[in-house]
Structures are given as C-alpha cells and as structure tokens.
C-alpha positions as CSV (number, residue, x, y, z in Angstrom):
1,V,-34.3,-58.9,165.4
2,Q,-37.9,-59.4,165.3
3,A,-40.6,-57.0,166.0
4,T,-44.1,-56.2,165.2
5,V,-45.6,-52.5,163.8
6,D,-49.2,-52.3,163.5
7,G,-49.5,-56.1,162.9
8,A,-47.0,-56.7,160.5
9,A,-43.9,-58.8,161.2
10,L,-40.5,-57.2,160.6
11,A,-37.5,-59.4,160.6
12,G,-33.9,-59.0,159.8
13,A,-33.5,-55.5,161.4
14,Q,-30.1,-54.6,162.5
15,A,-28.7,-51.7,164.4
16,V,-25.4,-50.2,163.5
17,D,-23.1,-48.1,166.0
18,P,-22.9,-44.5,164.9
19,S,-19.6,-43.9,163.0
20,P,-16.9,-42.0,164.4
21,V,-16.4,-38.4,164.7
22,A,-14.7,-37.4,161.8
23,D,-12.2,-34.1,162.3
24,A,-13.3,-31.2,160.8
25,F,-10.0,-29.1,161.2
26,G,-7.6,-31.7,159.8
27,T,-6.0,-32.2,156.7
28,E,-8.5,-34.2,154.8
29,Y,-11.3,-32.0,155.7
30,G,-9.3,-29.0,154.4
31,L,-8.9,-30.9,151.2
32,I,-12.7,-31.2,150.7
33,E,-13.2,-27.5,151.8
34,R,-10.6,-26.3,149.2
35,S,-12.0,-28.5,146.5
36,I,-15.7,-27.2,147.3
37,R,-14.2,-23.3,147.1
38,Q,-12.3,-24.1,143.9
39,T,-15.5,-25.4,142.4
40,W,-18.0,-23.2,143.7
41,D,-16.4,-19.8,143.7
42,L,-19.1,-18.1,145.3
43,P,-19.0,-14.9,147.2
44,G,-20.0,-15.2,151.1
45,L,-19.6,-19.5,150.6
46,L,-20.2,-21.0,153.9
47,V,-18.4,-24.4,154.1
48,S,-19.3,-26.2,157.1
49,P,-19.3,-29.7,158.7
50,Y,-23.2,-31.2,159.5
51,L,-24.4,-34.2,160.9
52,V,-25.5,-36.7,158.0
53,I,-28.3,-38.7,159.9
54,G,-29.0,-41.3,157.2
55,G,-27.0,-44.9,157.1
56,T,-24.4,-44.6,154.5
57,D,-22.0,-47.0,153.1
58,S,-19.2,-45.2,155.6
59,K,-19.8,-47.6,158.0
60,W,-17.5,-50.0,155.8
61,F,-14.7,-47.5,155.5
62,A,-14.6,-46.7,159.2
63,P,-12.5,-49.5,160.3
64,I,-9.9,-48.7,157.8
65,A,-9.8,-45.1,157.5
66,R,-8.8,-42.3,160.1
67,N,-11.4,-39.9,159.1
68,V,-14.9,-40.7,156.9
69,Y,-16.4,-37.9,155.8
70,R,-20.2,-38.2,154.2
71,F,-20.2,-35.8,151.5
72,T,-22.7,-34.9,148.5
73,A,-21.2,-32.8,145.8
74,L,-24.2,-30.9,144.7
75,R,-25.0,-27.5,145.5
76,V,-28.5,-27.2,147.6
77,E,-30.1,-23.9,147.3
78,S,-33.7,-24.6,148.8
79,A,-35.7,-27.4,150.7
80,A,-37.2,-28.4,147.5
81,D,-33.5,-29.4,146.3
82,A,-33.2,-32.0,149.2
83,A,-36.7,-33.1,149.0
84,R,-36.2,-34.8,145.8
85,W,-33.7,-37.1,147.6
86,H,-34.7,-40.6,148.9
87,G,-38.2,-40.1,147.7
88,V,-40.9,-40.8,145.1
89,N,-38.7,-40.0,141.8
90,E,-35.6,-39.3,143.1
91,R,-33.4,-36.9,141.5
92,V,-30.9,-34.3,141.3
93,L,-30.8,-31.5,139.1
94,V,-28.9,-32.1,135.5
95,S,-27.6,-28.6,135.8
96,E,-25.5,-29.6,138.8
97,L,-24.4,-32.7,137.4
98,P,-21.1,-30.3,135.7
99,G,-20.2,-29.1,139.3
100,T,-20.3,-32.3,141.0
101,I,-17.8,-33.7,138.4
102,T,-15.5,-30.6,138.7
103,F,-15.5,-31.3,142.4
104,F,-14.4,-34.8,142.3
105,H,-11.7,-34.0,139.7
106,Q,-10.6,-31.0,141.9
107,L,-10.6,-33.3,144.9
108,L,-8.5,-36.2,143.3
109,G,-6.2,-33.5,142.1
110,N,-5.7,-32.1,145.6
111,V,-5.3,-35.4,147.4
112,E,-2.3,-35.8,144.6
113,E,-0.7,-33.0,146.5
114,L,-0.2,-34.8,149.7
C-alpha cells in the first residue's frame, strides 16, 4: 500500500482483518476471571471484557485457537496509569509487577485443572 500524508510518502502499510470475538462466557474466560479474583481479592472487584483497539500479536494465534483473549495483567486505577503505555518513557509501576507475576502463576495453575 502506498499513500501520501502531508507530502510524506508511506510504503508498506498493511491492513489486518479484525480478530474473531472470543467467548466471554466460556471456560477459558472463566479461568482468566478466576485468576484475576485469586490475584486481586478486592471488595467490589468488577471483571469485565473490553475491546482492545490496538494491534496485538493475537492475530497470529487466531488461526490456531478457539478463543484468543487480549489481556494485560496490571491493575489500572487511573487514566495516568494507562497514559504511560505506548508513549514517551513507556513504563508500568514496579509495584504492580508482583501482582502480574502472581496472576500468571495462578492462571497456569488453573489451566492445569482443565
């Protein structure tokens, strides 16, 4: 694909079809929700599917997996947390890393039960 934006030539852009919708009521989603609750045992915790609008590596898994979930195992409490992603000086809070590690440990343990 070739295009021009404000006089600058662009080449090599490619479009990718949207990913298939993953089942938010199935066993796999249930494992993610369970792992979230085991990791962040917070009163009133809401676990909800949401639309990931960025391009992710999930496009490579869609042909081989029934459901592909795009998930970031980080607690986000404010817009300032999310503003640090994909920008200048991109980073996550170091204080969130133990929860991220715990989440994936829980998820792998829960998957073993399938």
